[in-house]
C-alpha positions as CSV (number, residue, x, y, z in Angstrom):
1,M,19.6,74.4,21.7
2,K,21.0,71.3,23.2
3,P,19.7,69.9,26.5
4,I,21.6,71.3,29.4
5,L,22.3,69.5,32.7
6,L,21.8,71.4,35.8
7,P,25.1,71.9,37.6
8,L,25.6,70.6,41.1
9,L,26.0,73.7,43.2
10,T,25.2,74.6,46.8
11,T,25.2,77.8,48.8
12,A,28.6,76.8,50.1
13,S,30.0,76.4,46.6
14,L,29.2,80.0,45.9
15,A,31.5,81.1,48.7
16,L,35.0,81.7,47.4
17,P,37.5,80.3,46.8
18,L,35.6,77.5,45.1
19,T,37.9,74.6,45.8
20,V,40.4,73.1,48.1
21,Q,41.0,69.9,46.1
22,A,44.1,69.5,44.0
23,F,43.9,68.9,40.2
24,T,46.5,66.9,38.4
25,I,46.7,68.3,34.9
26,D,47.0,65.1,33.0
27,G,43.9,64.8,30.8
28,N,42.2,62.5,33.3
29,L,38.8,63.5,34.7
30,N,38.8,61.5,37.9
31,D,39.9,64.4,40.1
32,W,37.0,66.4,38.8
33,G,34.6,63.7,40.1
34,L,33.7,62.6,36.5
35,H,33.3,59.0,35.4
36,Q,32.8,56.9,32.3
37,T,30.0,54.4,33.1
38,G,27.5,55.1,30.3
39,S,25.1,56.9,32.5
40,A,23.8,60.5,32.8
41,S,25.6,61.0,36.1
42,D,29.0,60.6,34.3
43,W,28.8,64.4,33.7
44,T,28.3,65.2,37.4
45,P,31.4,66.9,38.9
46,S,32.4,67.0,42.5
47,S,30.5,69.5,44.7
48,G,31.8,73.0,44.3
49,I,32.9,72.7,40.7
50,L,31.0,75.0,38.2
51,A,29.8,73.3,35.1
52,V,27.9,73.6,31.9
53,V,27.0,70.4,30.0
54,A,25.5,70.1,26.5
55,D,26.1,66.6,25.3
56,Q,24.8,65.7,21.8
57,N,25.5,63.1,19.1
58,G,24.7,62.6,15.5
59,N,26.2,62.5,12.0
60,P,27.9,65.5,10.2
61,N,24.6,67.0,9.2
62,T,23.3,67.2,12.7
63,F,22.8,70.8,13.9
64,L,24.7,72.0,16.9
65,S,24.9,75.7,17.5
66,P,25.7,77.9,15.6
67,G,26.7,75.3,13.0
68,Y,26.6,71.7,12.1
69,G,28.8,68.6,12.5
70,G,27.3,66.2,15.0
71,Q,29.5,64.3,17.4
72,A,32.7,65.2,15.5
73,Y,32.2,68.9,16.3
74,D,30.4,68.7,19.6
75,A,31.6,70.9,22.5
76,E,30.1,68.9,25.3
77,A,31.1,70.1,28.7
78,L,33.1,72.8,30.4
79,Y,34.1,72.7,34.1
80,L,35.8,75.3,36.3
81,S,37.2,75.8,39.7
82,F,40.0,77.9,41.3
83,D,42.0,78.4,44.4
84,S,44.2,81.3,45.6
85,S,46.8,80.8,42.9
86,H,45.3,79.1,39.9
87,L,42.2,78.8,37.7
88,Y,41.4,75.3,36.7
89,V,39.4,74.4,33.6
90,A,38.4,71.0,32.0
91,L,36.8,70.6,28.6
92,V,35.1,67.6,27.1
93,T,34.5,67.6,23.4
94,G,33.7,65.1,20.6
95,H,36.1,67.0,18.4
96,D,39.4,65.1,17.9
97,P,42.2,67.6,18.7
98,K,44.4,65.9,16.1
99,T,42.1,67.1,13.3
100,K,44.1,69.0,10.7
101,Q,42.8,72.2,9.2
102,N,41.5,71.5,5.7
103,P,38.4,73.6,4.9
104,A,38.2,72.1,1.4
105,A,37.5,68.8,3.0
106,N,35.2,70.3,5.7
107,K,37.8,69.6,8.4
108,Y,38.6,72.2,11.1
109,A,41.2,72.1,13.8
110,R,40.9,72.9,17.5
111,G,40.5,76.5,18.8
112,D,41.7,78.4,21.8
113,F,40.1,79.2,25.2
114,A,38.7,82.7,25.4
115,I,37.9,84.8,28.5
116,D,35.8,87.9,28.6
117,F,36.0,89.8,31.9
118,G,32.9,92.0,32.4
119,K,30.9,89.9,29.9
120,D,30.8,92.9,27.6
121,G,31.6,91.1,24.4
122,S,35.3,92.0,24.5
123,W,37.6,89.0,24.7
124,D,40.4,89.9,27.1
125,F,42.5,86.8,27.2
126,G,43.2,83.8,25.1
127,I,44.9,80.5,26.2
128,L,46.4,78.8,23.2
129,T,45.8,75.1,22.5
130,A,48.3,75.0,19.6
131,F,51.4,76.8,18.4
132,R,50.2,80.0,16.6
133,N,51.8,83.1,15.4
134,G,54.9,82.9,17.6
135,F,52.9,81.9,20.7
136,D,53.7,78.6,22.4
137,L,51.1,76.0,23.4
138,G,49.6,77.1,26.7
139,S,50.5,80.8,26.2
140,V,48.2,83.2,28.0
141,V,47.7,86.3,25.7
142,A,46.0,89.6,26.5
143,T,43.8,90.3,23.5
144,G,41.3,92.6,22.0
145,N,38.6,91.3,19.6
146,G,40.8,92.2,16.7
147,D,43.4,89.7,17.9
148,W,41.1,86.8,17.2
149,D,40.1,84.7,14.2
150,V,36.4,84.0,13.9
151,G,34.2,81.1,12.8
152,L,32.0,80.4,9.8
153,W,28.7,81.6,11.2
154,S,27.1,85.0,11.7
155,A,24.2,83.5,13.7
156,P,22.9,80.0,14.4
157,G,22.5,78.3,11.1
158,V,23.5,81.4,9.1
159,L,26.8,81.5,7.3
160,A,29.0,84.6,7.8
161,T,29.7,87.0,4.9
162,A,31.8,90.1,4.5
163,Q,28.8,92.2,5.4
164,T,27.8,90.1,8.4
165,P,31.0,88.6,9.8
166,S,31.0,86.0,12.5
167,P,31.0,87.1,16.2
168,Y,32.3,83.7,17.4
169,V,36.0,84.0,18.2
170,T,38.1,80.9,17.6
171,A,41.9,81.3,17.7
172,V,44.4,84.0,18.7
173,H,46.5,85.6,16.0
174,G,47.8,88.6,18.0
175,G,48.0,90.3,21.4
176,D,50.5,90.4,24.2
177,W,52.0,87.4,26.0
178,V,51.3,87.7,29.8
179,G,52.1,84.2,31.1
180,Q,52.0,80.5,30.7
181,A,49.3,78.0,31.5
182,N,49.8,74.3,32.2
183,L,47.8,72.6,29.4
184,K,47.2,68.9,28.8
185,I,45.3,67.6,25.8
186,A,44.6,63.8,26.2
187,N,46.2,61.8,23.5
188,S,43.4,59.2,23.3
189,A,39.6,59.4,23.3
190,V,37.5,58.6,26.3
191,G,34.5,56.3,25.5
192,N,31.4,55.3,27.4
193,M,30.8,58.8,28.9
194,G,27.1,59.7,29.3
195,T,24.1,58.0,27.6
196,L,24.6,59.2,24.1
197,G,27.8,57.4,23.3
198,G,30.6,58.6,21.0
199,S,34.2,59.4,21.5
200,H,35.2,62.2,23.8
201,W,38.5,64.1,24.2
202,V,39.6,66.0,27.3
203,Y,41.5,69.2,27.8
204,E,42.8,70.4,31.2
205,L,44.1,73.8,32.1
206,E,45.9,75.3,35.1
207,I,46.2,79.1,34.7
208,P,48.1,81.2,37.2
209,V,45.6,83.9,38.2
210,D,48.3,86.6,38.5
211,V,48.3,86.8,34.7
212,F,44.8,88.5,34.9
213,G,46.1,91.5,36.8
214,G,43.4,93.6,38.4
215,Q,40.7,91.3,37.0
216,W,41.6,88.8,39.8
217,G,41.8,89.6,43.5
218,P,42.8,87.6,46.6
219,D,39.3,86.1,46.8
220,G,38.9,85.3,43.1
221,P,37.6,87.2,40.1
222,T,36.7,90.9,40.7
223,Q,33.9,90.8,38.2
224,A,31.9,88.2,36.3
225,F,33.4,86.7,33.3
226,N,32.8,84.2,30.5
227,I,35.1,81.4,29.5
228,Q,34.5,79.9,26.1
229,W,35.9,77.3,23.7
230,T,35.2,76.2,20.1
231,M,37.0,74.8,17.1
232,L,38.2,76.9,14.2
233,C,34.9,76.7,12.3
234,A,32.9,77.5,15.5
235,N,30.3,74.8,14.6
236,D,29.7,74.4,18.3
237,V,30.4,77.0,21.0
238,I,30.4,76.3,24.7
239,T,30.5,79.0,27.3
240,L,30.6,79.0,31.1
241,D,29.6,82.1,33.2
242,P,31.1,81.9,36.7
243,P,29.7,84.2,39.4
244,P,32.1,87.1,40.5
245,A,33.9,86.7,43.8
246,A,32.0,89.8,45.1
247,A,28.6,88.3,44.4
248,P,26.6,87.6,47.5
249,A,25.9,84.0,48.3
250,A,22.5,82.9,47.1
251,S,20.4,80.0,48.2
252,V,20.5,77.4,45.5
253,P,19.0,74.0,46.3
254,E,21.2,71.0,45.7
255,P,19.5,68.4,43.6
256,G,19.9,64.8,44.6
257,S,21.1,64.0,41.1
258,L,21.5,65.8,37.8
259,A,18.5,65.8,35.5
260,L,17.9,67.0,31.9
261,T,16.1,70.3,32.0
262,G,14.0,72.1,29.5
263,L,14.1,75.9,29.1
264,G,14.7,77.8,32.3
265,L,16.5,75.7,34.8
266,A,19.9,76.4,33.3
267,G,19.3,80.1,33.9
268,L,19.0,79.5,37.7
269,L,22.8,79.6,38.0
270,G,23.5,82.1,35.3
271,L,25.2,79.5,33.1
272,R,24.5,79.7,29.4
273,R,25.9,78.9,26.0
274,R,27.0,81.8,23.8
275,G,25.2,81.6,20.4
């Protein structure tokens, strides 16, 4: 398990809608309050933005979870906010989105965003990060688990087999188109972010919430959900668990600055990594 940074959340940030700030979907992190100064605080978003951060570095033999790959397959941070009309998502990863799929050379391309309303293990929507199976880049597709490709791993460090297939969904290959998201994948890498170094690539999403139907109400999501991203091998999987709109506000102390935590602090806000 990677170290996880405690997200900056206050009682007010649990009151919904979460944000009033505008996001420009351009692959730039400045409007999320994120910076590139080579310090731990680079990962700190603006107040009211939900986040899970799990930065790591290393060579291709470095274990991530559930697989290996080091910086080149590191899913590092996921950020989320929304207003009355859109769900906004930002992803930071060490995986170069220009990587071409070539399993014989141990190279795996980027995957799609997956959303599970109800957190019941059924992936209800995919947002495509590439042109796949007749769906355009940015398509929002209503899915069941059978509409997803899966990764290489049946459990952390354990390769999948026909008898024990992978549970980690990676890319949409079926389902029903329900709408279009505004997606931007930065063309160039961001350097000098955080203390561990390495190159980082940014994805930004703006999803119209009406595509979610009854899963989204006038005040936000009607139940808890997971949003997840990984690459086609699922060497590293990152998941963010926002609270449902109907959840009562809880008292969560606001730290003066983000700090690395051990086991336990990440659970204060219900944020975790699948796998």
